[in-house]
PASEBA-1860 file (N, C-alpha, C; in nm, 3 decimals):
! residues 254
1> MPNSYFCP> 4.379/9.803/-1.550/4.252/9.854/-1.605/4.266/9.869/-1.756 ~ 4.172/9.817/-1.836/4.182/9.832/-1.981/4.162/9.976/-2.022 ~ 4.214/10.011/-2.140/4.197/10.147/-2.188/4.051/10.176/-2.212 ~ 4.013/10.300/-2.182/3.872/10.336/-2.187/3.858/10.486/-2.203 ~ 3.735/10.528/-2.236/3.704/10.670/-2.233/3.572/10.687/-2.161 ~ 3.549/10.809/-2.106/3.428/10.833/-2.029/3.316/10.876/-2.122 ~ 3.205/10.806/-2.115/3.088/10.837/-2.197/2.985/10.909/-2.111 ~ 2.968/11.041/-2.126/2.873/11.115/-2.042/2.730/11.066/-2.056
9> RNNVRQPV> 2.693/11.019/-2.176/2.556/10.977/-2.199/2.516/10.863/-2.106 ~ 2.609/10.766/-2.091/2.581/10.650/-2.007/2.642/10.659/-1.868 ~ 2.722/10.765/-1.845/2.788/10.784/-1.717/2.878/10.667/-1.680 ~ 2.940/10.606/-1.781/3.029/10.492/-1.758/3.151/10.508/-1.848 ~ 3.255/10.431/-1.815/3.373/10.427/-1.899/3.358/10.315/-2.001 ~ 3.383/10.347/-2.127/3.370/10.250/-2.235/3.510/10.204/-2.279 ~ 3.530/10.073/-2.297/3.661/10.026/-2.344/3.686/10.070/-2.487 ~ 3.811/10.100/-2.517/3.848/10.138/-2.653/3.966/10.054/-2.698
17> MVRLSVNV> 3.976/10.032/-2.829/4.088/9.958/-2.884/4.202/10.053/-2.914 ~ 4.321/10.015/-2.873/4.441/10.093/-2.905/4.470/10.076/-3.054 ~ 4.498/10.186/-3.121/4.523/10.183/-3.264/4.666/10.136/-3.293 ~ 4.680/10.053/-3.394/4.810/10.004/-3.437/4.855/10.080/-3.561 ~ 4.967/10.154/-3.549/5.029/10.218/-3.663/5.155/10.139/-3.696 ~ 5.163/10.088/-3.817/5.275/10.003/-3.857/5.386/10.089/-3.916 ~ 5.504/10.080/-3.855/5.621/10.151/-3.905/5.684/10.067/-4.017 ~ 5.695/10.124/-4.135/5.741/10.047/-4.252/5.886/10.079/-4.291
25> NKIATLRN> 5.962/10.135/-4.198/6.104/10.163/-4.228/6.178/10.040/-4.277 ~ 6.155/9.925/-4.211/6.231/9.805/-4.246/6.194/9.752/-4.384 ~ 6.074/9.777/-4.430/6.038/9.741/-4.567/6.123/9.821/-4.665 ~ 6.140/9.950/-4.635/6.223/10.035/-4.720/6.370/9.994/-4.713 ~ 6.415/9.952/-4.595/6.554/9.906/-4.581/6.581/9.787/-4.672 ~ 6.489/9.693/-4.673/6.504/9.574/-4.757/6.503/9.612/-4.905 ~ 6.415/9.701/-4.943/6.410/9.748/-5.082/6.542/9.814/-5.123 ~ 6.592/9.899/-5.036/6.713/9.975/-5.069/6.836/9.887/-5.079
33> ARGGNMPD> 6.833/9.770/-5.014/6.951/9.684/-5.012/6.991/9.637/-5.150 ~ 6.895/9.626/-5.243/6.926/9.578/-5.377/6.912/9.686/-5.484 ~ 6.867/9.805/-5.443/6.862/9.916/-5.537/6.744/9.916/-5.632 ~ 6.655/9.820/-5.619/6.537/9.816/-5.706/6.411/9.856/-5.632 ~ 6.301/9.792/-5.665/6.174/9.824/-5.601/6.108/9.698/-5.545 ~ 6.189/9.610/-5.491/6.138/9.488/-5.429/6.192/9.479/-5.286 ~ 6.103/9.477/-5.187/5.957/9.484/-5.201/5.908/9.624/-5.235 ~ 5.793/9.627/-5.298/5.729/9.752/-5.339/5.667/9.816/-5.215
41> LVKTVRDI> 5.722/9.927/-5.170/5.676/9.991/-5.047/5.530/10.035/-5.056 ~ 5.492/10.093/-5.167/5.355/10.141/-5.183/5.256/10.025/-5.177 ~ 5.285/9.917/-5.248/5.196/9.801/-5.245/5.190/9.741/-5.105 ~ 5.304/9.732/-5.038/5.305/9.675/-4.903/5.220/9.758/-4.808 ~ 5.229/9.889/-4.817/5.149/9.976/-4.732/5.000/9.957/-4.760 ~ 4.964/9.948/-4.887/4.823/9.922/-4.919/4.776/9.791/-4.855 ~ 4.859/9.687/-4.864/4.823/9.558/-4.807/4.813/9.566/-4.655 ~ 4.904/9.636/-4.591/4.901/9.649/-4.445/4.770/9.712/-4.400
49> EVFGAAGI> 4.724/9.811/-4.473/4.595/9.871/-4.438/4.481/9.773/-4.459 ~ 4.484/9.698/-4.569/4.381/9.596/-4.593/4.382/9.492/-4.482 ~ 4.500/9.458/-4.431/4.512/9.358/-4.325/4.461/9.408/-4.191 ~ 4.432/9.539/-4.179/4.367/9.588/-4.058/4.441/9.692/-3.978 ~ 4.561/9.733/-4.020/4.632/9.836/-3.946/4.555/9.968/-3.949 ~ 4.565/10.044/-3.841/4.492/10.170/-3.830/4.575/10.290/-3.875 ~ 4.701/10.266/-3.910/4.785/10.376/-3.954/4.918/10.326/-4.005 ~ 4.990/10.417/-4.069/5.123/10.389/-4.123/5.219/10.494/-4.068
57> TIHPRPDE> 5.334/10.447/-4.017/5.436/10.538/-3.965/5.562/10.526/-4.051 ~ 5.622/10.642/-4.080/5.750/10.645/-4.151/5.843/10.742/-4.079 ~ 5.973/10.716/-4.091/6.073/10.802/-4.027/6.182/10.835/-4.128 ~ 6.161/10.934/-4.212/6.263/10.971/-4.311/6.381/11.041/-4.244 ~ 6.499/10.980/-4.254/6.619/11.041/-4.198/6.696/11.114/-4.308 ~ 6.784/11.207/-4.268/6.854/11.287/-4.371/6.933/11.203/-4.470 ~ 6.989/11.087/-4.426/7.066/11.005/-4.520/6.979/10.912/-4.604 ~ 6.848/10.912/-4.577/6.751/10.832/-4.652/6.793/10.684/-4.659
65> RHIRYQDA> 6.846/10.632/-4.548/6.893/10.494/-4.550/6.779/10.392/-4.551 ~ 6.660/10.436/-4.519/6.543/10.349/-4.538/6.433/10.429/-4.608 ~ 6.349/10.498/-4.536/6.247/10.581/-4.599/6.312/10.703/-4.666 ~ 6.279/10.722/-4.792/6.327/10.839/-4.865/6.222/10.950/-4.857 ~ 6.265/11.071/-4.877/6.169/11.182/-4.876/6.062/11.162/-4.982 ~ 6.100/11.108/-5.097/6.001/11.084/-5.201/5.899/10.979/-5.159 ~ 5.941/10.883/-5.075/5.846/10.784/-5.023/5.732/10.852/-4.948 ~ 5.765/10.954/-4.871/5.661/11.026/-4.797/5.557/11.085/-4.892
73> RDLRAVVT> 5.605/11.139/-5.002/5.513/11.196/-5.101/5.430/11.087/-5.167 ~ 5.494/10.976/-5.201/5.423/10.867/-5.267/5.319/10.804/-5.175 ~ 5.354/10.788/-5.048/5.262/10.723/-4.954/5.143/10.812/-4.920 ~ 5.164/10.943/-4.921/5.052/11.034/-4.894/4.939/11.011/-4.994 ~ 4.975/10.972/-5.114/4.874/10.953/-5.218/4.795/10.824/-5.202 ~ 4.844/10.730/-5.118/4.778/10.600/-5.109/4.728/10.565/-4.970 ~ 4.783/10.626/-4.865/4.741/10.591/-4.729/4.599/10.641/-4.705 ~ 4.513/10.549/-4.664/4.371/10.583/-4.642/4.334/10.585/-4.494
81> TELNIEGN> 4.425/10.541/-4.407/4.398/10.542/-4.263/4.457/10.670/-4.205 ~ 4.572/10.660/-4.141/4.643/10.778/-4.092/4.791/10.764/-4.122 ~ 4.849/10.871/-4.173/4.992/10.874/-4.199/5.059/10.952/-4.087 ~ 5.156/10.889/-4.022/5.234/10.951/-3.916/5.378/10.961/-3.963 ~ 5.431/11.083/-3.973/5.570/11.104/-4.011/5.646/11.144/-3.886 ~ 5.749/11.068/-3.851/5.828/11.101/-3.733/5.970/11.137/-3.773 ~ 6.033/11.220/-3.690/6.170/11.258/-3.720/6.212/11.382/-3.644 ~ 6.341/11.411/-3.656/6.400/11.529/-3.594/6.361/11.652/-3.677
89> PIPEFIDL> 6.303/11.754/-3.615/6.252/11.868/-3.692/6.361/11.964/-3.740 ~ 6.450/11.913/-3.825/6.544/11.999/-3.896/6.467/12.068/-4.008 ~ 6.519/12.175/-4.067/6.442/12.250/-4.168/6.390/12.163/-4.282 ~ 6.473/12.069/-4.331/6.429/11.985/-4.443/6.311/11.897/-4.403 ~ 6.314/11.847/-4.280/6.203/11.764/-4.231/6.076/11.847/-4.218 ~ 6.089/11.965/-4.162/5.972/12.052/-4.146/5.909/12.082/-4.282 ~ 5.992/12.115/-4.380/5.941/12.144/-4.514/5.869/12.023/-4.573 ~ 5.927/11.904/-4.554/5.865/11.782/-4.607/5.728/11.759/-4.544
97> VLEVGPEQ> 5.720/11.770/-4.412/5.593/11.746/-4.343/5.487/11.845/-4.388 ~ 5.524/11.970/-4.400/5.427/12.071/-4.444/5.382/12.046/-4.588 ~ 5.472/11.996/-4.671/5.436/11.964/-4.809/5.342/11.845/-4.815 ~ 5.373/11.739/-4.739/5.298/11.613/-4.748/5.165/11.621/-4.674 ~ 5.163/11.687/-4.558/5.039/11.700/-4.483/4.989/11.571/-4.423 ~ 5.067/11.502/-4.340/5.019/11.381/-4.275/4.915/11.414/-4.168 ~ 4.846/11.312/-4.123/4.752/11.333/-4.013/4.826/11.365/-3.883 ~ 4.946/11.309/-3.867/5.021/11.329/-3.743/5.170/11.341/-3.774
105> VTLVPDAP> 5.238/11.427/-3.699/5.384/11.434/-3.702/5.432/11.408/-3.559 ~ 5.534/11.323/-3.547/5.592/11.291/-3.418/5.735/11.342/-3.416 ~ 5.765/11.430/-3.323/5.896/11.493/-3.315/5.990/11.409/-3.231 ~ 6.102/11.367/-3.291/6.198/11.277/-3.227/6.335/11.342/-3.230 ~ 6.407/11.347/-3.116/6.535/11.418/-3.113/6.655/11.332/-3.147 ~ 6.647/11.255/-3.254/6.758/11.165/-3.286/6.863/11.235/-3.371 ~ 6.989/11.203/-3.343/7.100/11.259/-3.420/7.101/11.197/-3.560 ~ 7.158/11.266/-3.659/7.160/11.212/-3.796/7.223/11.074/-3.808
113> DAVTSNAG> 7.322/11.045/-3.721/7.390/10.916/-3.730/7.336/10.811/-3.635 ~ 7.224/10.837/-3.570/7.166/10.741/-3.477/7.116/10.618/-3.553 ~ 7.145/10.500/-3.500/7.096/10.377/-3.562/6.945/10.371/-3.552 ~ 6.894/10.409/-3.436/6.750/10.416/-3.414/6.726/10.518/-3.303 ~ 6.603/10.557/-3.284/6.573/10.654/-3.178/6.612/10.596/-3.043 ~ 6.682/10.674/-2.960/6.732/10.620/-2.834/6.707/10.709/-2.714 ~ 6.626/10.811/-2.728/6.593/10.898/-2.616/6.479/10.989/-2.657 ~ 6.407/11.038/-2.555/6.302/11.134/-2.580/6.351/11.276/-2.558
121> WDTRAHGK> 6.264/11.372/-2.584/6.297/11.514/-2.566/6.301/11.551/-2.419 ~ 6.393/11.638/-2.384/6.385/11.711/-2.258/6.296/11.832/-2.287 ~ 6.170/11.818/-2.256/6.072/11.920/-2.295/6.086/12.048/-2.213 ~ 6.159/12.042/-2.102/6.184/12.164/-2.025/6.294/12.245/-2.092 ~ 6.401/12.178/-2.132/6.513/12.249/-2.194/6.482/12.296/-2.335 ~ 6.400/12.220/-2.408/6.375/12.250/-2.549/6.232/12.298/-2.575 ~ 6.164/12.338/-2.470/6.024/12.376/-2.482/5.999/12.489/-2.580 ~ 6.083/12.592/-2.577/6.062/12.707/-2.665/6.077/12.667/-2.810
129> FLSGVIAE> 6.181/12.588/-2.840/6.201/12.542/-2.977/6.084/12.456/-3.023 ~ 6.042/12.362/-2.940/5.932/12.273/-2.977/5.803/12.351/-2.998 ~ 5.780/12.452/-2.916/5.657/12.531/-2.929/5.648/12.595/-3.067 ~ 5.760/12.649/-3.115/5.759/12.712/-3.246/5.732/12.615/-3.358 ~ 5.795/12.498/-3.352/5.774/12.395/-3.454/5.630/12.346/-3.452 ~ 5.580/12.319/-3.333/5.444/12.266/-3.318/5.341/12.366/-3.368 ~ 5.361/12.493/-3.339/5.266/12.595/-3.386/5.259/12.596/-3.539 ~ 5.374/12.576/-3.603/5.378/12.575/-3.749/5.300/12.456/-3.805
137> FQAAGIRT> 5.317/12.339/-3.744/5.246/12.221/-3.791/5.096/12.232/-3.763 ~ 5.062/12.278/-3.645/4.920/12.289/-3.611/4.848/12.391/-3.698 ~ 4.918/12.496/-3.738/4.858/12.594/-3.829/4.823/12.530/-3.962 ~ 4.895/12.423/-3.996/4.868/12.349/-4.120/4.769/12.236/-4.098 ~ 4.713/12.224/-3.978/4.613/12.122/-3.950/4.669/11.985/-3.924 ~ 4.796/11.978/-3.881/4.861/11.850/-3.856/4.869/11.825/-3.706 ~ 4.817/11.711/-3.661/4.826/11.674/-3.519/4.971/11.650/-3.481 ~ 5.011/11.696/-3.363/5.150/11.684/-3.322/5.165/11.594/-3.201
145> SIFVDPDP> 5.279/11.525/-3.197/5.314/11.439/-3.083/5.463/11.455/-3.057 ~ 5.502/11.452/-2.929/5.642/11.465/-2.890/5.688/11.333/-2.828 ~ 5.799/11.282/-2.876/5.860/11.159/-2.825/5.930/11.191/-2.693 ~ 5.887/11.125/-2.584/5.942/11.156/-2.452/5.971/11.028/-2.374 ~ 6.068/11.037/-2.283/6.092/10.930/-2.189/5.975/10.926/-2.089 ~ 5.955/10.813/-2.020/5.843/10.802/-1.927/5.869/10.874/-1.796 ~ 5.880/11.004/-1.805/5.906/11.091/-1.691/5.790/11.189/-1.679 ~ 5.715/11.184/-1.569/5.600/11.274/-1.557/5.636/11.421/-1.573
153> DFVTAARD> 5.756/11.461/-1.532/5.795/11.602/-1.547/5.807/11.641/-1.695 ~ 5.865/11.551/-1.776/5.875/11.579/-1.919/5.737/11.583/-1.984 ~ 5.649/11.493/-1.940/5.513/11.492/-1.994/5.440/11.620/-1.957 ~ 5.450/11.661/-1.834/5.383/11.783/-1.790/5.436/11.905/-1.865 ~ 5.569/11.911/-1.882/5.628/12.024/-1.955/5.587/12.023/-2.102 ~ 5.558/11.906/-2.158/5.515/11.898/-2.297/5.385/11.974/-2.319 ~ 5.302/11.978/-2.218/5.175/12.050/-2.230/5.198/12.196/-2.269 ~ 5.305/12.256/-2.215/5.329/12.398/-2.239/5.378/12.426/-2.380
161> TGTDRVEL> 5.415/12.324/-2.456/5.457/12.344/-2.595/5.337/12.357/-2.687 ~ 5.219/12.319/-2.638/5.100/12.320/-2.721/5.076/12.193/-2.797 ~ 5.157/12.089/-2.773/5.141/11.964/-2.846/5.006/11.898/-2.817 ~ 4.962/11.817/-2.910/4.838/11.743/-2.892/4.859/11.616/-2.812 ~ 4.975/11.549/-2.836/5.001/11.420/-2.774/5.148/11.410/-2.735 ~ 5.177/11.309/-2.655/5.314/11.265/-2.634/5.321/11.117/-2.671 ~ 5.439/11.074/-2.717/5.463/10.932/-2.743/5.569/10.885/-2.644 ~ 5.533/10.787/-2.562/5.626/10.734/-2.463/5.726/10.640/-2.528
169> YTEGYAHR> 5.853/10.662/-2.499/5.964/10.580/-2.550/5.970/10.452/-2.467 ~ 5.938/10.338/-2.528/5.912/10.215/-2.452/6.027/10.114/-2.450 ~ 6.147/10.154/-2.490/6.258/10.060/-2.488/6.285/10.009/-2.346 ~ 6.280/10.098/-2.247/6.304/10.056/-2.110/6.205/9.952/-2.064 ~ 6.079/9.971/-2.099/5.976/9.872/-2.065/6.007/9.738/-2.130 ~ 6.041/9.739/-2.257/6.066/9.615/-2.329/6.184/9.538/-2.269 ~ 6.287/9.609/-2.228/6.406/9.544/-2.173/6.379/9.478/-2.039 ~ 6.291/9.537/-1.958/6.264/9.484/-1.825/6.145/9.391/-1.819
177> FGTDPAAA> 6.067/9.387/-1.925/5.941/9.312/-1.922/5.962/9.165/-1.888 ~ 6.065/9.104/-1.942/6.084/8.961/-1.924/6.114/8.919/-1.782 ~ 6.167/9.010/-1.700/6.203/8.975/-1.563/6.105/9.027/-1.460 ~ 6.047/9.146/-1.485/5.955/9.205/-1.387/5.857/9.297/-1.458 ~ 5.751/9.242/-1.515/5.657/9.324/-1.592/5.599/9.441/-1.513 ~ 5.565/9.417/-1.386/5.503/9.523/-1.306/5.598/9.640/-1.286 ~ 5.725/9.609/-1.255/5.823/9.715/-1.239/5.852/9.784/-1.372 ~ 5.853/9.707/-1.479/5.882/9.763/-1.611/5.778/9.865/-1.654
185> VRPYVQAA> 5.653/9.838/-1.624/5.546/9.925/-1.673/5.516/10.042/-1.579 ~ 5.564/10.035/-1.455/5.526/10.136/-1.355/5.558/10.280/-1.399 ~ 5.676/10.308/-1.452/5.701/10.448/-1.494/5.607/10.495/-1.605 ~ 5.562/10.402/-1.687/5.472/10.437/-1.796/5.331/10.464/-1.746 ~ 5.291/10.391/-1.644/5.162/10.418/-1.580/5.164/10.559/-1.520 ~ 5.274/10.594/-1.454/5.285/10.727/-1.394/5.290/10.836/-1.501 ~ 5.360/10.810/-1.609/5.365/10.907/-1.718/5.228/10.924/-1.783 ~ 5.155/10.814/-1.795/5.020/10.821/-1.852/4.927/10.902/-1.763
193> EAAARAGL> 4.941/10.887/-1.634/4.860/10.967/-1.542/4.892/11.115/-1.556 ~ 5.021/11.146/-1.575/5.060/11.285/-1.596/5.002/11.339/-1.727 ~ 4.999/11.255/-1.831/4.941/11.297/-1.959/4.793/11.326/-1.945 ~ 4.723/11.242/-1.868/4.580/11.264/-1.847/4.555/11.394/-1.772 ~ 4.636/11.421/-1.671/4.621/11.546/-1.596/4.649/11.667/-1.684 ~ 4.743/11.650/-1.778/4.780/11.761/-1.866/4.685/11.776/-1.985 ~ 4.594/11.682/-2.002/4.502/11.687/-2.114/4.564/11.649/-2.247 ~ 4.668/11.565/-2.242/4.739/11.524/-2.363/4.699/11.384/-2.406
201> GLNAGHDL> 4.689/11.362/-2.537/4.671/11.228/-2.589/4.799/11.149/-2.570 ~ 4.787/11.015/-2.572/4.900/10.930/-2.537/4.925/10.824/-2.643 ~ 5.046/10.826/-2.699/5.094/10.722/-2.790/5.214/10.652/-2.725 ~ 5.259/10.544/-2.786/5.377/10.473/-2.734/5.444/10.398/-2.847 ~ 5.576/10.377/-2.833/5.645/10.301/-2.935/5.792/10.281/-2.906 ~ 5.847/10.177/-2.960/5.987/10.135/-2.960/6.002/10.004/-2.883 ~ 6.035/9.900/-2.956/6.061/9.765/-2.902/5.937/9.696/-2.845 ~ 5.820/9.747/-2.874/5.699/9.671/-2.841/5.687/9.555/-2.939
209> NLDNVAYF> 5.634/9.442/-2.890/5.622/9.323/-2.975/5.503/9.240/-2.932 ~ 5.484/9.125/-2.997/5.368/9.041/-2.966/5.370/8.988/-2.823 ~ 5.489/8.975/-2.765/5.498/8.923/-2.628/5.462/9.027/-2.523 ~ 5.497/9.154/-2.547/5.482/9.251/-2.438/5.375/9.357/-2.459 ~ 5.316/9.364/-2.579/5.227/9.476/-2.607/5.093/9.465/-2.536 ~ 5.040/9.345/-2.516/4.908/9.331/-2.453/4.913/9.379/-2.309 ~ 5.016/9.340/-2.236/5.029/9.382/-2.096/5.043/9.534/-2.088 ~ 5.123/9.590/-2.175/5.141/9.736/-2.176/5.008/9.807/-2.202
217> AREVTGLL> 4.936/9.763/-2.303/4.809/9.826/-2.338/4.706/9.812/-2.228 ~ 4.712/9.702/-2.155/4.616/9.680/-2.046/4.647/9.767/-1.925 ~ 4.775/9.789/-1.898/4.814/9.859/-1.776/4.820/10.010/-1.792 ~ 4.847/10.058/-1.912/4.868/10.202/-1.933/4.736/10.265/-1.978 ~ 4.668/10.324/-1.885/4.536/10.381/-1.912/4.547/10.504/-2.002 ~ 4.455/10.512/-2.097/4.449/10.628/-2.186/4.531/10.613/-2.312 ~ 4.593/10.498/-2.332/4.676/10.478/-2.450/4.590/10.479/-2.577 ~ 4.628/10.562/-2.673/4.551/10.576/-2.796/4.612/10.498/-2.913
225> EVSIGHAL> 4.745/10.493/-2.918/4.811/10.440/-3.038/4.948/10.384/-3.003 ~ 4.983/10.274/-3.068/5.120/10.223/-3.061/5.176/10.219/-3.203 ~ 5.304/10.253/-3.214/5.374/10.248/-3.342/5.476/10.135/-3.332 ~ 5.463/10.035/-3.421/5.549/9.917/-3.413/5.600/9.884/-3.553 ~ 5.731/9.864/-3.564/5.789/9.835/-3.693/5.886/9.720/-3.692 ~ 6.000/9.736/-3.626/6.107/9.637/-3.633/6.058/9.499/-3.588 ~ 5.998/9.491/-3.470/5.952/9.362/-3.420/5.844/9.303/-3.509 ~ 5.752/9.386/-3.554/5.642/9.337/-3.637/5.694/9.277/-3.767
233> ICESLYLG> 5.791/9.340/-3.829/5.846/9.287/-3.953/5.923/9.158/-3.926 ~ 6.001/9.155/-3.816/6.072/9.032/-3.781/5.976/8.917/-3.756 ~ 5.870/8.943/-3.684/5.770/8.838/-3.656/5.702/8.792/-3.783 ~ 5.688/8.884/-3.877/5.622/8.849/-4.004/5.705/8.754/-4.089 ~ 5.836/8.751/-4.068/5.920/8.657/-4.143/5.879/8.513/-4.115 ~ 5.830/8.487/-3.995/5.789/8.352/-3.957/5.639/8.330/-3.973 ~ 5.561/8.433/-3.941/5.416/8.414/-3.932/5.339/8.476/-4.047 ~ 5.401/8.562/-4.125/5.332/8.629/-4.234/5.274/8.762/-4.188
241> LENVIALY> 5.282/8.862/-4.275/5.240/8.997/-4.240/5.093/9.005/-4.202 ~ 5.008/8.942/-4.279/4.865/8.948/-4.250/4.834/8.886/-4.114 ~ 4.893/8.771/-4.086/4.869/8.703/-3.958/4.919/8.786/-3.840 ~ 5.036/8.846/-3.856/5.094/8.923/-3.746/5.010/9.046/-3.715 ~ 4.962/9.116/-3.816/4.876/9.232/-3.790/4.749/9.190/-3.718 ~ 4.692/9.077/-3.758/4.573/9.026/-3.689/4.604/8.994/-3.543 ~ 4.721/8.939/-3.517/4.759/8.906/-3.379/4.776/9.032/-3.295 ~ 4.834/9.136/-3.353/4.845/9.262/-3.280/4.708/9.320/-3.250
249> QKRLSP> 4.620/9.315/-3.349/4.485/9.367/-3.328/4.415/9.297/-3.213 ~ 4.435/9.166/-3.205/4.375/9.089/-3.096/4.432/9.130/-2.962 ~ 4.562/9.151/-2.955/4.626/9.189/-2.830/4.590/9.329/-2.786 ~ 4.558/9.415/-2.882/4.525/9.553/-2.851/4.376/9.576/-2.829 ~ 4.295/9.472/-2.844/4.152/9.483/-2.823/4.121/9.492/-2.675 ~ 4.021/9.570/-2.636/3.987/9.584/-2.494/3.926/9.454/-2.440
END
């Protein structure tokens, strides 16, 4: 079933397009490799929005190996769609988010030395901690999302933290998609159903690409947003950034 929302006026479900938020970490990685400003992160973000992306995602880590804390400040001044800052809510991260004021913050439990995010929150074990952080962000008018594995129990427990959304960690889906798409997506369908019952908005991200994103968006009801970075940048090396964003938009259309 395609993603949709219920329209009381017409008493029918209306199809909606899943929003594409482009993660630009890899642009910053390339810039940092030579110590200069090529590619120019700010200009690239402006272009990505012109090309049709509905949002920009950044993940500033403590070692600033790609996105720097100053990048978050610089991008806040130019992003005209939605800025999503994701990361582990250590004190420095919390202070940065409150200073910058993005439209959305996504809480990710990654260790400082993690190569990339590799697990979601256990929202039952860490619920009290997450509740405090989320309350602080929401008081500042920032929408909150919690990165979780596709486990209905974790999704249901996320509701008690007061979060607005959950983001499903999709690496498992991506790894199994090539051999058994139906089995790969099944846990995510169940997690999405749990999110709907809990009244939570639904995002997804990690290892989604041009090959697997359309099936995921079609099968996972209620999906609002996908965050894609590594695959999108890799695909752009061959096809060009503007073309790749257009291709994602087509795949995410109802």
